[in-house]
C-alpha positions as a Markdown table, in Angstrom:
| # | Residue | x | y | z |
|---|---|---|---|---|
| 1 | Met | 0.0 | 0.0 | 0.0 |
| 2 | Gln | 1.3 | 3.4 | -0.9 |
| 3 | Leu | 1.0 | 6.0 | 1.9 |
| 4 | Arg | 0.5 | 9.8 | 1.3 |
| 5 | Ser | 4.1 | 10.3 | 2.2 |
| 6 | Gly | 5.0 | 8.2 | -0.8 |
| 7 | Ser | 6.2 | 5.3 | 1.3 |
| 8 | Val | 5.2 | 1.8 | 0.4 |
| 9 | Val | 4.1 | -0.6 | 3.1 |
| 10 | Gly | 5.3 | -4.1 | 2.3 |
| 11 | Gly | 4.3 | -7.4 | 3.9 |
| 12 | Ser | 6.5 | -9.7 | 5.8 |
| 13 | Ser | 6.5 | -12.6 | 3.4 |
| 14 | Gly | 9.4 | -11.5 | 1.2 |
| 15 | Ala | 7.1 | -10.8 | -1.8 |
| 16 | Leu | 5.7 | -7.5 | -2.8 |
| 17 | Ser | 2.2 | -7.0 | -4.0 |
| 18 | Gly | 0.0 | -4.3 | -5.4 |
| 19 | Val | 1.7 | -0.9 | -5.7 |
| 20 | Gly | 4.9 | -2.2 | -4.2 |
| 21 | Lys | 5.2 | -4.8 | -7.0 |
| 22 | Glu | 4.5 | -2.2 | -9.6 |
| 23 | Leu | 7.2 | 0.1 | -8.2 |
| 24 | Phe | 9.6 | -2.8 | -8.1 |
| 25 | Glu | 8.9 | -3.7 | -11.7 |
| 26 | Glu | 9.5 | 0.0 | -12.6 |
| 27 | Gly | 12.8 | -0.2 | -10.7 |
| 28 | Val | 14.0 | -3.4 | -12.4 |
| 29 | Ala | 13.2 | -1.9 | -15.8 |
| 30 | Ala | 15.2 | 1.2 | -14.9 |
| 31 | Val | 18.2 | -0.8 | -13.8 |
| 32 | Phe | 18.1 | -3.0 | -16.9 |
| 33 | His | 17.9 | 0.2 | -19.1 |
| 34 | Arg | 21.1 | 1.4 | -17.5 |
| 35 | Trp | 22.9 | -2.0 | -17.8 |
| 36 | Thr | 25.4 | -1.4 | -20.6 |
| 37 | Ala | 26.1 | -5.1 | -21.2 |
| 38 | Leu | 22.4 | -6.0 | -21.6 |
| 39 | Cys | 21.8 | -2.9 | -23.8 |
| 40 | Leu | 24.7 | -4.0 | -26.1 |
| 41 | Ala | 23.4 | -7.6 | -26.1 |
| 42 | Ile | 20.0 | -6.3 | -27.3 |
| 43 | Ser | 21.2 | -3.6 | -29.8 |
| 44 | Glu | 23.9 | -5.8 | -31.3 |
| 45 | Gln | 21.5 | -8.8 | -31.4 |
| 46 | Trp | 23.8 | -11.2 | -29.6 |
| 47 | Gly | 20.7 | -13.4 | -29.0 |
| 48 | Gly | 19.6 | -13.2 | -32.6 |
| 49 | Leu | 16.8 | -11.3 | -34.1 |
| 50 | Asn | 14.6 | -11.9 | -31.1 |
| 51 | Ser | 17.1 | -10.4 | -28.6 |
| 52 | Ala | 14.5 | -7.9 | -27.4 |
| 53 | Glu | 12.2 | -10.8 | -26.5 |
| 54 | Lys | 15.0 | -12.6 | -24.7 |
| 55 | Ala | 15.6 | -9.4 | -22.6 |
| 56 | Glu | 11.9 | -9.4 | -21.7 |
| 57 | Asp | 12.3 | -13.0 | -20.7 |
| 58 | Leu | 15.2 | -12.1 | -18.4 |
| 59 | Tyr | 13.1 | -9.3 | -16.9 |
| 60 | Thr | 10.2 | -11.6 | -16.3 |
| 61 | Glu | 12.5 | -14.3 | -14.8 |
| 62 | Val | 14.0 | -11.7 | -12.4 |
| 63 | Ile | 10.6 | -10.5 | -11.3 |
| 64 | Asn | 9.4 | -14.1 | -10.8 |
| 65 | Trp | 12.5 | -14.9 | -8.8 |
| 66 | Phe | 11.7 | -12.1 | -6.3 |
| 67 | Ser | 8.0 | -13.0 | -6.1 |
| 68 | Lys | 8.9 | -16.3 | -4.4 |
| 69 | Asp | 8.7 | -16.4 | -0.7 |
| 70 | Lys | 12.3 | -16.6 | 0.3 |
| 71 | Val | 15.3 | -14.7 | 1.4 |
| 72 | His | 16.9 | -12.9 | -1.5 |
| 73 | His | 20.7 | -13.0 | -1.9 |
| 74 | Ala | 22.5 | -11.2 | -4.7 |
| 75 | Asp | 24.8 | -14.2 | -5.3 |
| 76 | Asp | 21.7 | -16.4 | -6.2 |
| 77 | Leu | 20.2 | -13.7 | -8.5 |
| 78 | Glu | 23.6 | -13.2 | -10.1 |
| 79 | Gly | 23.8 | -16.9 | -10.9 |
| 80 | Leu | 20.3 | -16.9 | -12.5 |
| 81 | Met | 21.2 | -13.9 | -14.7 |
| 82 | Val | 24.6 | -15.3 | -15.6 |
| 83 | Asp | 23.0 | -18.5 | -16.7 |
| 84 | Gln | 20.2 | -16.8 | -18.7 |
| 85 | Leu | 22.7 | -14.4 | -20.4 |
| 86 | Leu | 24.9 | -17.3 | -21.4 |
| 87 | Val | 22.0 | -19.4 | -22.8 |
| 88 | Asp | 20.0 | -16.6 | -24.4 |
| 89 | Phe | 22.7 | -14.2 | -25.6 |
| 90 | Asn | 25.8 | -16.5 | -25.7 |
| 91 | Ala | 27.4 | -13.9 | -23.5 |
| 92 | Gln | 29.7 | -14.3 | -20.6 |
| 93 | Ile | 29.7 | -10.9 | -19.0 |
| 94 | Glu | 33.1 | -10.5 | -17.2 |
| 95 | Asp | 33.0 | -6.8 | -16.2 |
| 96 | Gly | 31.3 | -7.4 | -12.9 |
| 97 | Ser | 28.2 | -5.6 | -14.0 |
| 98 | Thr | 26.0 | -8.7 | -13.5 |
| 99 | Arg | 26.9 | -8.8 | -9.8 |
| 100 | Glu | 26.3 | -5.0 | -9.5 |
| 101 | Val | 22.9 | -5.3 | -11.1 |
| 102 | Ala | 22.0 | -8.2 | -8.8 |
| 103 | Lys | 23.1 | -6.2 | -5.7 |
| 104 | Ser | 21.1 | -3.2 | -6.9 |
| 105 | Leu | 18.0 | -5.2 | -7.4 |
| 106 | Val | 18.2 | -7.0 | -4.1 |
| 107 | Ala | 18.7 | -3.6 | -2.4 |
| 108 | Leu | 15.8 | -2.1 | -4.3 |
| 109 | His | 13.5 | -5.0 | -3.3 |
| 110 | His | 14.6 | -4.7 | 0.4 |
| 111 | Asp | 14.0 | -0.9 | 0.3 |
| 112 | Leu | 10.5 | -1.4 | -1.0 |
| 113 | Met | 9.8 | -4.2 | 1.5 |
| 114 | Gln | 10.7 | -1.7 | 4.2 |
| 115 | Gly | 8.2 | 0.8 | 2.8 |
| 116 | Lys | 11.0 | 3.1 | 1.4 |
| 117 | Thr | 11.3 | 4.4 | -2.1 |
| 118 | Ser | 14.7 | 6.1 | -1.8 |
| 119 | Ile | 16.5 | 3.8 | -4.3 |
| 120 | Leu | 13.6 | 3.9 | -6.8 |
| 121 | Asp | 13.6 | 7.7 | -6.4 |
| 122 | Ser | 17.3 | 8.0 | -7.2 |
| 123 | Leu | 16.7 | 5.7 | -10.3 |
| 124 | Arg | 13.9 | 8.0 | -11.4 |
| 125 | Asp | 16.0 | 11.1 | -10.9 |
| 126 | Ser | 19.1 | 9.8 | -12.8 |
| 127 | Gly | 18.9 | 9.7 | -16.6 |
| 128 | Pro | 20.1 | 6.8 | -18.8 |
| 129 | Ser | 23.8 | 6.3 | -18.9 |
| 130 | Gly | 26.4 | 4.5 | -21.0 |
| 131 | Ala | 25.2 | 2.7 | -24.1 |
| 132 | Ser | 21.6 | 3.2 | -23.1 |
| 133 | Ala | 21.9 | 6.9 | -23.7 |
| 134 | Ser | 23.9 | 6.8 | -26.9 |
| 135 | Gln | 22.7 | 7.9 | -30.3 |
| 136 | Arg | 22.9 | 5.8 | -33.4 |
| 137 | Gln | 22.5 | 6.8 | -37.1 |
| 138 | Gln | 20.3 | 4.4 | -39.0 |
| 139 | Val | 20.3 | 4.1 | -42.8 |
| 140 | Asp | 17.6 | 2.4 | -44.8 |
| 141 | Leu | 18.8 | -0.4 | -47.1 |
| 142 | Asp | 18.4 | 1.8 | -50.2 |
| 143 | Gly | 20.5 | 4.5 | -48.6 |
| 144 | Gln | 17.9 | 7.2 | -49.2 |
| 145 | Asn | 16.3 | 7.8 | -45.9 |
| 146 | Lys | 18.8 | 8.6 | -43.2 |
| 147 | Arg | 17.6 | 9.4 | -39.7 |
| 148 | Thr | 19.1 | 9.7 | -36.3 |
| 149 | Ala | 17.3 | 8.2 | -33.3 |
| 150 | Val | 18.1 | 8.0 | -29.6 |
| 151 | Ile | 18.3 | 4.3 | -28.8 |
| 152 | Tyr | 17.2 | 3.6 | -25.3 |
| 153 | Cys | 18.8 | 0.3 | -24.3 |
| 154 | Gly | 18.8 | -0.6 | -27.9 |
| 155 | Cys | 15.2 | -1.8 | -27.5 |
| 156 | Pro | 12.6 | 1.0 | -27.1 |
| 157 | Gln | 9.8 | -1.5 | -26.9 |
| 158 | Val | 11.4 | -3.6 | -24.1 |
| 159 | Leu | 10.7 | -3.1 | -20.5 |
| 160 | Gln | 8.3 | -0.2 | -20.9 |
């Protein structure tokens, strides 16, 4: 339940519901949009033509992982994401970002379970960074129609 103060009151079960779950989903999407390795995997189609759908699957898998009634550890979440990135994108991310994303998501979930939105608020206040904020020039196959578009995570339709 969201209070007038903006705080979210969470339950004691380890799973968010209602407004808290919606806020968590927003936060996960924000973290994924800032995750350079995932953005590159999507924009460069490391997972093939359906890379965007595979990113949506990763997003859904992470949300489902948190909805289970259990204690959440970043190591476990990192393992899940590493496995899915390897299988879906044939990518072994070695820059430490998978661990950082896992830690951020566990902290976000914990924050929302405590009825706080400080982490989500800071995600909302900060703009996209890295590859997710880059511009790319796109050229049609016939070379006639050039346009420049801001690519947000390489997949504007994903995680909206």
